[in-house]
C-alpha positions as CSV (number, residue, x, y, z in Angstrom):
1,M,-33.3,-83.7,46.6
2,S,-34.5,-80.4,45.0
3,K,-33.8,-79.7,41.3
4,K,-31.3,-77.0,40.6
5,N,-32.7,-73.7,39.2
6,E,-32.5,-74.1,35.4
7,N,-32.4,-70.3,34.9
8,P,-29.9,-68.9,37.4
9,A,-30.2,-65.4,35.9
10,E,-33.9,-65.2,36.6
11,G,-34.8,-62.3,38.9
12,K,-31.6,-60.3,38.2
13,E,-31.2,-57.1,36.2
14,P,-30.1,-57.8,32.6
15,E,-26.5,-56.9,32.0
16,S,-25.9,-53.6,30.2
17,S,-24.5,-53.6,26.7
18,W,-22.5,-51.0,24.7
19,K,-25.7,-49.9,23.0
20,D,-26.9,-48.5,26.4
21,A,-24.0,-46.0,26.3
22,I,-25.7,-44.4,23.3
23,F,-29.3,-44.8,24.4
24,N,-30.6,-46.5,27.5
25,P,-34.3,-47.4,27.0
26,R,-34.8,-48.2,30.7
27,T,-33.7,-44.7,31.9
28,G,-34.3,-42.7,28.7
29,E,-30.8,-41.4,28.8
30,F,-29.0,-40.4,25.5
31,F,-25.2,-40.4,25.8
32,G,-25.6,-40.6,29.6
33,R,-28.0,-37.7,30.0
34,T,-31.7,-37.3,30.0
35,A,-33.6,-34.9,27.7
36,S,-34.0,-32.4,30.5
37,N,-30.2,-32.4,31.2
38,W,-29.4,-31.9,27.5
39,G,-32.0,-29.1,27.4
40,L,-30.4,-27.3,30.4
41,I,-26.9,-27.7,28.9
42,L,-28.0,-26.3,25.5
43,L,-29.7,-23.4,27.3
44,F,-26.6,-22.6,29.3
45,Y,-24.4,-22.5,26.2
46,L,-26.9,-20.5,24.3
47,V,-27.0,-17.8,27.0
48,F,-23.2,-18.0,27.5
49,Y,-22.2,-17.6,23.8
50,G,-25.0,-15.1,23.2
51,F,-23.5,-12.9,26.0
52,L,-20.0,-13.2,24.5
53,T,-21.3,-12.3,21.1
54,A,-23.2,-9.3,22.4
55,M,-20.1,-8.1,24.4
56,F,-17.9,-8.5,21.2
57,V,-20.4,-6.5,19.1
58,F,-20.7,-3.8,21.7
59,T,-16.9,-3.5,21.9
60,M,-16.5,-3.2,18.2
61,W,-19.3,-0.6,18.0
62,A,-17.7,1.4,20.8
63,M,-14.3,1.3,19.0
64,L,-15.8,2.3,15.7
65,Q,-17.2,5.4,17.3
66,T,-13.7,6.7,17.9
67,L,-12.6,6.4,14.3
68,N,-12.8,8.9,11.5
69,D,-13.7,7.8,8.0
70,D,-11.4,10.4,6.5
71,T,-8.3,10.3,8.7
72,P,-6.5,7.4,10.4
73,K,-6.6,7.6,14.2
74,Y,-2.8,6.9,14.6
75,R,-0.4,8.5,12.2
76,D,2.8,8.6,14.2
77,R,4.5,5.4,12.9
78,V,5.5,6.9,9.5
79,A,6.6,10.4,10.0
80,S,8.4,10.7,6.6
81,P,7.3,9.3,3.2
82,G,9.2,6.7,1.2
83,L,10.2,7.2,-2.4
84,A,9.2,5.2,-5.4
85,I,10.0,5.3,-9.1
86,R,8.2,4.7,-12.3
87,P,8.6,2.6,-14.3
88,N,7.8,0.2,-11.5
89,S,11.1,-1.6,-11.5
90,L,14.3,-1.2,-9.6
91,N,16.2,-3.0,-12.5
92,I,15.8,-1.1,-15.7
93,V,17.6,-3.2,-18.3
94,F,17.1,-2.8,-22.1
95,N,18.7,-2.6,-25.5
96,R,18.0,0.8,-27.0
97,S,17.9,-0.7,-30.5
98,E,15.1,-3.1,-29.6
99,P,11.7,-1.4,-29.0
100,L,10.2,-4.6,-27.7
101,G,12.8,-4.6,-25.0
102,Y,12.0,-1.2,-23.6
103,G,8.4,-1.1,-24.6
104,Q,7.2,-2.3,-21.2
105,Y,8.8,0.7,-19.5
106,V,7.4,3.1,-22.0
107,Q,3.9,1.6,-21.7
108,H,4.1,1.8,-17.9
109,L,5.1,5.4,-17.9
110,E,2.4,6.3,-20.4
111,S,-0.3,4.6,-18.3
112,F,1.0,6.2,-15.1
113,L,1.0,9.7,-16.6
114,H,-2.5,9.5,-18.0
115,Q,-4.0,11.1,-14.9
116,Y,-1.5,13.9,-15.3
117,N,-2.6,14.8,-18.9
118,D,-3.3,18.5,-19.3
119,S,-6.9,17.7,-20.3
120,E,-7.4,15.8,-17.0
121,Q,-5.7,18.5,-14.9
122,A,-7.6,21.3,-16.4
123,K,-10.5,20.6,-14.0
124,N,-8.3,21.0,-11.0
125,D,-7.3,24.3,-9.3
126,L,-4.4,26.7,-10.0
127,C,-2.9,27.0,-6.5
128,M,-0.5,29.6,-5.1
129,A,3.0,28.3,-5.6
130,G,5.2,28.1,-2.5
131,Q,2.3,28.0,0.0
132,Y,0.7,25.1,1.7
133,S,-2.9,24.4,0.5
134,E,-4.4,24.1,4.0
135,Q,-8.1,23.3,3.8
136,D,-9.0,22.0,7.2
137,E,-12.4,23.5,7.3
138,E,-13.4,22.6,3.8
139,P,-15.6,19.4,3.6
140,Q,-14.3,18.6,0.1
141,K,-10.7,19.6,-0.6
142,K,-9.5,21.2,-3.8
143,V,-6.8,19.5,-5.9
144,C,-3.9,21.5,-7.2
145,Q,-2.9,21.0,-10.8
146,F,0.2,19.1,-11.8
147,R,0.3,19.1,-15.5
148,R,2.2,16.4,-17.4
149,S,3.8,19.1,-19.5
150,L,5.8,20.2,-16.4
151,L,8.0,17.1,-17.0
152,Q,9.0,18.6,-20.4
153,R,11.5,16.2,-22.1
154,C,10.3,13.4,-19.8
155,S,6.6,14.0,-20.3
156,G,6.3,11.6,-23.3
157,M,4.7,14.4,-25.3
158,E,7.7,15.3,-27.4
159,D,9.5,12.0,-27.3
160,T,6.9,9.2,-27.0
161,T,9.7,6.7,-25.9
162,F,10.7,8.8,-22.9
163,G,14.3,8.8,-24.1
164,Y,14.6,5.0,-24.1
165,A,15.1,4.8,-27.9
166,K,18.0,7.2,-27.5
167,G,19.6,5.4,-24.6
168,Q,18.8,8.3,-22.2
169,P,15.9,7.0,-20.2
170,C,13.6,9.0,-18.0
171,V,12.8,7.8,-14.5
172,I,10.0,9.4,-12.5
173,V,10.4,9.8,-8.7
174,K,7.4,10.3,-6.4
175,M,6.8,10.5,-2.7
176,N,4.3,8.2,-1.0
177,R,1.2,9.9,0.3
178,I,1.0,10.7,4.0
179,I,-2.1,12.4,5.4
180,G,-1.4,15.8,6.9
181,L,2.3,15.9,5.9
182,K,3.7,19.4,5.5
183,P,7.4,19.2,4.7
184,A,9.4,22.1,6.1
185,G,11.8,24.0,3.9
186,D,11.8,23.5,0.1
187,P,12.1,19.8,-0.7
188,Y,13.7,18.7,-3.9
189,I,14.9,15.4,-5.4
190,N,18.6,14.9,-5.8
191,C,20.1,11.8,-7.6
192,T,23.7,10.6,-7.5
193,S,25.6,7.8,-9.1
194,K,26.7,5.0,-6.8
195,S,28.8,3.3,-9.4
196,G,32.0,5.1,-8.9
197,K,31.8,7.4,-12.0
198,P,29.7,10.5,-12.3
199,L,26.6,10.6,-14.4
200,Q,25.0,13.6,-16.0
201,M,21.3,14.1,-15.2
202,Q,18.5,16.5,-16.0
203,Y,15.6,17.2,-13.7
204,F,12.0,18.2,-14.5
205,P,10.6,20.4,-13.0
206,H,13.7,22.6,-12.8
207,E,16.2,21.4,-10.1
208,G,13.8,18.6,-9.1
209,T,11.7,20.9,-6.8
210,I,8.6,19.7,-5.1
211,D,6.3,22.7,-4.5
212,R,4.6,23.1,-1.1
213,M,1.2,23.8,-2.7
214,Y,0.7,20.0,-3.1
215,F,0.6,19.6,0.7
216,P,-1.0,18.6,3.0
217,Y,-2.9,15.6,1.6
218,Y,-6.2,15.0,3.3
219,G,-7.0,11.4,2.4
220,K,-8.7,9.5,-0.4
221,K,-12.3,10.3,0.5
222,T,-12.1,14.1,1.1
223,H,-9.2,14.8,-1.3
224,E,-10.7,12.9,-4.3
225,G,-8.7,13.2,-7.5
226,Y,-5.5,14.2,-5.7
227,V,-2.3,13.6,-7.6
228,Q,1.2,13.5,-6.2
229,P,3.8,16.0,-7.4
230,L,6.4,14.3,-9.6
231,V,10.1,14.8,-10.4
232,A,11.4,13.3,-13.6
233,V,15.1,12.5,-13.9
234,K,16.6,12.1,-17.3
235,L,19.8,10.1,-17.4
236,L,22.1,11.6,-20.0
237,L,24.0,8.5,-20.7
238,K,26.9,8.5,-23.2
239,K,28.3,5.6,-25.2
240,E,30.9,4.9,-22.6
241,D,28.1,4.4,-20.1
242,Y,26.5,1.6,-22.1
243,N,27.0,-2.1,-21.3
244,S,27.8,-1.2,-17.7
245,E,25.7,-1.6,-14.6
246,L,24.9,1.8,-13.2
247,F,23.4,2.3,-9.7
248,V,21.6,5.5,-9.0
249,E,20.3,6.7,-5.6
250,C,17.7,9.5,-5.4
251,K,16.9,11.3,-2.1
252,V,14.6,14.0,-1.0
253,E,16.7,16.9,0.2
254,G,16.1,20.5,1.5
255,S,13.5,19.6,4.1
256,N,13.0,17.9,7.5
257,L,12.0,14.6,5.7
258,K,14.2,11.7,6.7
259,N,16.4,10.2,4.0
260,N,19.0,8.2,5.9
261,D,17.4,5.4,7.9
262,E,19.2,2.1,7.7
263,R,16.2,0.2,8.9
264,D,14.2,1.4,6.0
265,K,16.1,1.9,2.7
266,F,13.0,3.4,1.0
267,L,12.4,6.1,3.6
268,G,13.1,9.3,1.7
269,R,15.3,7.6,-0.8
270,V,15.3,4.9,-3.5
271,T,18.1,3.1,-5.3
272,F,17.7,1.5,-8.8
273,R,19.9,-0.2,-11.3
274,V,20.2,0.8,-15.0
275,L,21.8,-1.3,-17.7
276,V,21.6,0.0,-21.3
277,T,23.0,-2.0,-24.2
278,E,23.1,-1.3,-28.0
């Protein structure tokens, strides 16, 4: 009787282990692929993503050729400018007897008007009032003077507190810049009380006018040093107006600029709250 084979596994292939899934020394495969397979895959992805990158770069380059460094390509989304006020707060609340309370407003107005100082504006041009300053052919546009002194009682030159110490604060209204804007008519700023009782106001320049000579605006690069025209509104508050919330709405009137769009409450108008105590 023959003896049984003491090594029944002899002559058979050794069973594979989990280590072979990472690297198989018999076939030379790493993660199931040979070195040549991995090389072909890497070459494919290198070519594929290189092509995508080249196509993206070419597309961006082609698009940039259609843009102008000085003027946005599309300007039809905002046909009319919005209004903003300085000091930069829609809630002007202060005690006229406490300088620290209104000091932030005075400081903001002083800082904002620095660029309008007569000494700064002296280097700009004296333009023809009532006429657009069209300079389409000029490579560098001239800037029309807007002197701070035009704001008179709200210039901060005579009264360094801009009326806040007297309880009759000044608020400066400005239009946002829009390249190429040429408002028709004779635009001016008109403010009204929304609190149910009339308020006396005084405008600087006279009647809140915005002269056409400050239009059009040509952009930051070609119209360097451009300053927007301003309208200062002095609220002539009386004692009976103190300690009461007053809402004031200012609109641009007298032109084709929009000032009554419910979807944008800052388009051609701005509303702010004033509360003066003593």
